N, C-alpha and C positions, 0 to 999 in steps of 0.2 A: 466611246459612244454607247457600248453595252452598259457600262456602269451608270451613265447618265440616264439611260432608259429605266434601269432598276430603281434608281433613286426617285425618278418621276413617278414610277408605278406606286412606290410606297406612299409618297405624298398624295397621290390621287386617291389611294385607298382611304386615307384619313379624311380627305375632303368629302368623299362619297358617304362615309359613315356619318360625318357631321351634318351633311345635307339631308340624309335620311332622317336624322333625329329632328331637324328643324321643320321638315315638311310633313311630319307625321300628322294624320288626322285624329290621333288619339289625344288624350289630355296633354297639355303643354309640358314640355321637357325643359328643365333648367340645366344648362351646360355648366361645367365646372372647370376651374383651372388647377385642380389637384393633380399632382404627379407622383403619387405614392404607390409602391408595391406593398400590399398588406398581407400577402400570403404566398408561400412557395412550398412545393412538395415534389417528390420524385416518385416514379413508378417502380416496378419490380426490376431488379438488375441481376445480371449473371455474376457468379463468383467462381474463380478457378483456383483450386488449392493443389499445390504440388507436394507430394509425400515421397519419401525415399525408403525403400525396403532395406532389410538387413544385408542384402546382397548388393546394394547400391543402385538398384533399378528405380527410376523415377516414374511416378504415376500421377497424372493430372485428373482431378475430380471436379466436375462441374455441378454447382449448386446454385440456388437463387437467394437473393436478399430482398426482403420486403421493404421497399423504400419508405413507405408510410410509417414505419416504426421509428424513423429518425426525424426528429423535429428540426426545422430550420429557423434560425434566429434572424431577425431583420433589424439591422442597426440603421435607424433613420437619420442619425447624426452624421454618420460617415458613408451612408448609402452602400452598405455591403450586406450580403446575405450568406450565411454559412451554417453548417451543422456542427454544433459543439460536440456531439457524440459521434466520433468518426466511424465510417463504414469499416467492415472487417477487411483485413489484408487480403489482397487478391480480387477485390470487387472491381468489375469492369465498369469504369465511368466514361468510357469513350462512346458508349451507346446508351444514352439516358433520355427517357421521356419525362417531362415535368409539367406541372400546372402552376400558373401564375395568376394571382388575384390582385386587382388594382382597386384604388379608391375612386368611386364615382365613374366607373366605366372607362377608365383610361385605356389607351391602346398600347400594346407592348411590341417592341421590336428587339431582335437579337443580332449582335454583331457577328458577321461571318469571320471564321478563322482564315479563310482563303483570300478574300479581297478587302476585308476591313469595312464592308458596307453593312448597314443595319437593314435587316429584312423583317417583314411582318412575322411575328411569332406564331407558330402553329403547334398546338399542344400534342399533335400526333407525330411530329417530327422527332427523330432521334438525334440528340446533340452530343458533341464531344466535350466532356467536362474534365479532361485530363489536365487542362489548364483553366484558370479562372475565366469566366465569360462575362461579357458586358450586355446588360439588358437596358433598353431605353423605353421609358413610359411617357407617352404624350397625354396631356390633359384632354378631357372630352371636348373642350372648346377650341383645342388646337393652339392655344396661346403660350403654352409652356411645355417643357420636357425635362426629364431627369434621368441620368444614367446610374445604374446600380451594378456593382460587381458581385457576381455569384461564384462562390467557391465551394466545391464538394470535397470534404476532408475524408481521406482514406488512411487507415492505419498502415504503417510500413512494416510492422512486426506483428507476430502472433501474440495475442494477449496473454496466453498461458506459457509463453516462453520465458524461462528464467535466464538472466544474463549476469555475468560477473565482469567487473572492471577492476583491474589491478592498479592500485595507487602506489606511489613511491614507497619503498621500504624505509623503515625508521630504525636507526641503530639503537636508540634507547629502548625501544620495544624488544628488539632482538636480545638485549641483555637481561630481560626479565626471566627469572627462574620459574615462576608460576604467575598466574594473572587471573583477573576477573574484570568484567566490564558492565556498564549500565548506560542507558540513555537518559539524559535529563534535558528537557526542552529539545533543542536542535543539536546538542553536543554529545559526542561519544566520549565517555570517561573510561580510561583503562588504568587500573591500579594493579600493582604486582610486587613481587619480592625481588629485592636487589641488595646485595651486601648486608643482609640481616635487617633490612628496613623495608617499609612499604613506601613505594614511590608511585607517582601518578602523572598521567598526561591526558590532555583532552584535544579533540579536533572537531571541526565542523565539516570539513571537506575531505579528510583522509590524506591530505597533502601537507598541510601546515599544522604543527603540533605545538601546544603550550605546556611547558613543564609546570607541575603543580607542587604545592607545599609537601615536603617530605614528612613522613610520620615515623617516629622512632618506635615501631612495633612491627615485628616480622609477620604477625598473624592478622594485622588490621584489615588487609585487603580481603581476607576470607569472611570478615564480619561486615560486609557492605551490602546494603539493600537500597532500593530507591522507591519513593512514592512519586510516580510520574507527575511532572509539571510542578512539583513541590520542592523536594530536597533529597539529597543523598544522606543516608544514616550509616554510621560506622561505630564499632566499639574498638577503642585503642587504649591499651594499658588500663583496662577496666572502666574507662570513661565513655559514656554514650554521647556522641557528638553528631552534628549535622552541618551540611554546607549546601549552598546554592550555586557555588562557582568553583569549588575545589581548592580554593586558597584560604578563604576565611571560614574557620570552623567554630561553631557555637557549642559549648559544653552544655548538655541537657541534664545529665546525672553524673556526678563525679565517680561514685562507686556503684555502678549499675548492678541490679540483682540477677542478671542473666549473664551467660558466658558467650553466646554466639547468636547473631541475628540470622534468620533463615528465610523470612518472607515478609510481605506487606500486603495490605489492602489499600483502599483510598485513604483510610484514616488510622489503620492499626499497624502495629509492629508485632511480629512473631519471633520468638527466640527459644533456644534451649537453655535450661538452667544447668546447674552443676550435675544434676542427675539425669540429664537429657529429657526432662519433662518439657512438654510444649507449653510455653507461656505466651500470653497475649497482653498488650498494653494499648489503651485507648487515649493515653495522655502523654505521648512521646517519651515513654519509659519511666515516668514518675512512679507509677504503680503497675504491678504485674499480677495476673491471675492465671492459674493453671487452666489450660483449655481442655475441652472434652474430646475424646476419641471414641469411635464406635467399636474399635477392636483393641487388641493388646498394644501397649506402647512399644513393645519389643519389635513389632512389625514396622514401626515408623522409620523412614530412612534417616540415617545419621551421617552417612558418608556420601560424597559425590552428589550432594543435593543441588537441585535447581527448582525454580518455580516460575510461574506466570500468574498474573492477576488480570482478568479481563471483565468488562461489563457483562452481566447476565442479560441476554436479550429478552427473556420472557417477562422481566420486570424492570422498572425504570431505576429503582434505587437499590440495586444489588450487584455484587461482584462475585466472580467465580475464581477461586484460587486453586491452582493445580500444582502439586509438588511431587517430585520423583527423585529417586536416588537409590542407594544400596542399604539394605537392612541385613543385619547378621542372621535374622530369623528366616529370611527368604533367600534360598540359595541360587536359583537359576534365572530369575527375572528381576527387573527393577520393581521397587516398591512404589506404587502410585497412589496418592491420596488426593482428595478434593474437599473443599469447604465452600459453602455458599454463605456470603456475608450480606445481611440485609440492613440497610441504613434507615428504612422507614421507622418512624417512632413506634409503630405497632408490629414491627418485624420481630420474628422469633429468633432466639439465639440458636445457631446451628453448630454442629460438631464436625470434626474431621472424620471423613468416611473413607475407609479402605476400599480401593477398587479392585476387588478380588478377581483373579482369573478363573473363569468358569470352564467346564469341560468342553463347551462348544466354542470357546474363544481361543484360537491358536495364534492370535495376533497381539500378544503381549509385548510390552516394551522390554528389550533386553537390558542387562546391566552394562553400564559404560563408565569409563573413567573420564573425569572432567566433563560431565554431562552438561549440555546447554539446552534449555527450553526457550522457545521463542513463540510468541503469539503473532501469527502471520496468516493473512488471506483466509480469515474466518476459520482458522484451525490452529493447531499447535505443532510446531516442528521440534524434533529432538535429534541430537547427534552428539557424538563423543568418540572415545577411543575404545576399541575392543581388541584385545590381544596386541596392543601397541600399534594398531592400525586404525585409521579413521573409519568410523562406521558409515554406512549409508545414512542419508537423512530420512528419518521416519516422520510421518505426518498422522495426526489424529484429527478427525473431523467430528468425533462424537464425545468431545470433552474428556478424552483420556482413556476411554474404554478399550479401543482397538488402535493399533499403530501399523501403518502400511507404508510401503515404499512408493512415493509419488515420483514418476519418471521425470517430472519437470524440475525436481529439486535434486541437484547434484553439486558436490564441491567443485571448485575450479580445477580444470585439468592440470594446470601448472602449479597447483598449490603444493608446497613442500613444507608444510607446517610441522611444528613439534607437538606430538601427541601429549607430551607432558606439560606443555605450556602454550595454551591457546585459549581464545575466548571469542564470544560472538554476542551481538546485541542488535536490536532493531527498533526503529521508530514507527513501525507499522507499514512503511513503504520500502525502505532500504534495509538490507541486512549487512552489518559490518562483521568481518571476519579478520581476526588479528592473531599473529603467532609469534612466540618467542623463538630464539634460535636464529631464524631467518629475518625477523622483523617485517614479515609480509603483512600488507594491509590490503584487503579486498572489500569492494562494495558491490553487493548484488541486489537484484530486484526482479520481481515479476512484472513484466511489461505493463499489464493492465492496471497495476497499482500506482504507477507513476505517470500514467497518461493524464494530462491536464485538460479537462473538458471545457475550460474557459478559453482555450486557444482557438 
């Protein structure tokens, strides 16, 4: 009997609203049969964040989240409403005030979680959105209605938390004496030394691997660079070659004029010649020119080198190349260099610039064996082996000037990799970590970089 009274009350409310419109002494009102929600927003919410001290004591901190900072999308085809950009983890969505806009003054009802009855919506009421809610909108003429499902998405993880997932170990990787890896499109390519030859494998998911064509050159894997989304380049037995799949290699130059590839931009190849001079090619190795440096060539890294190439944010047609490694002329820290490459027709030719450690900069990059550089999360990550132990992961957010320990980036707790044979690569979202000896394969990511805002 109580449910019947509540339902009758709701219908009576709509009837009174319609009667009020019809009997108005003002200008005539045209009623509509539209049943659309055209706007939805939420108010300020509470957020509770739990932190744990070094002694294990937990502390809960209360903050607020401004709901109007989060846009809600309305899918009129499927009648659902949702926020593509999820609210932060710990946001309380059991106590939410919201505003609903309708087309042509439609009337809104919300379904109760307790008895399943639709009650007249009141924007001052606090609603529980821990589960999707149903809103029903009646047309202003009372002839039609439509139900919408409203879902408030909340992240279940902290955005700055870095997570590692261990993939199945791979015996062929375990057998590699040394290795190097690159990402091409969505595939991870790992090349390394085995029985005096260069062998390769590729994977998309870290679980299933494809064996690639063997290369009869023990040093070829060290001569590998990649132009993202284009091709992998390698020097094998003096021949410069490229591939887009790891199996079919195209010979570009039979007897190339350089001895070792060291870096790329979007269109350039960089290499050492026989005298360790820095050479650059704009035509896939057909011709080479000596590149310019602002300091002595002896300071340029020739051992344990690594590089990244990223778009330069301040201009549309420029890249920023960062290279680091060990130089015999610099004893205690890594040698770090950068070059800005401009592709605009009016762009000026730039030179390699040595990033000298100043007296007030105590955050230089240390020397490491098997150094890896990764462009990740608007910065550059670096790690390798120091005194036969894996180093911490260093991060630079100022294009290689200073290097700090970011607490969010740590190697997996159970990682038992070989400091003499390991590699890492990234597609910008996931980081792949692979090791010889154990054959371990790990996939890591910063949560916020893999969140899909389309969901």
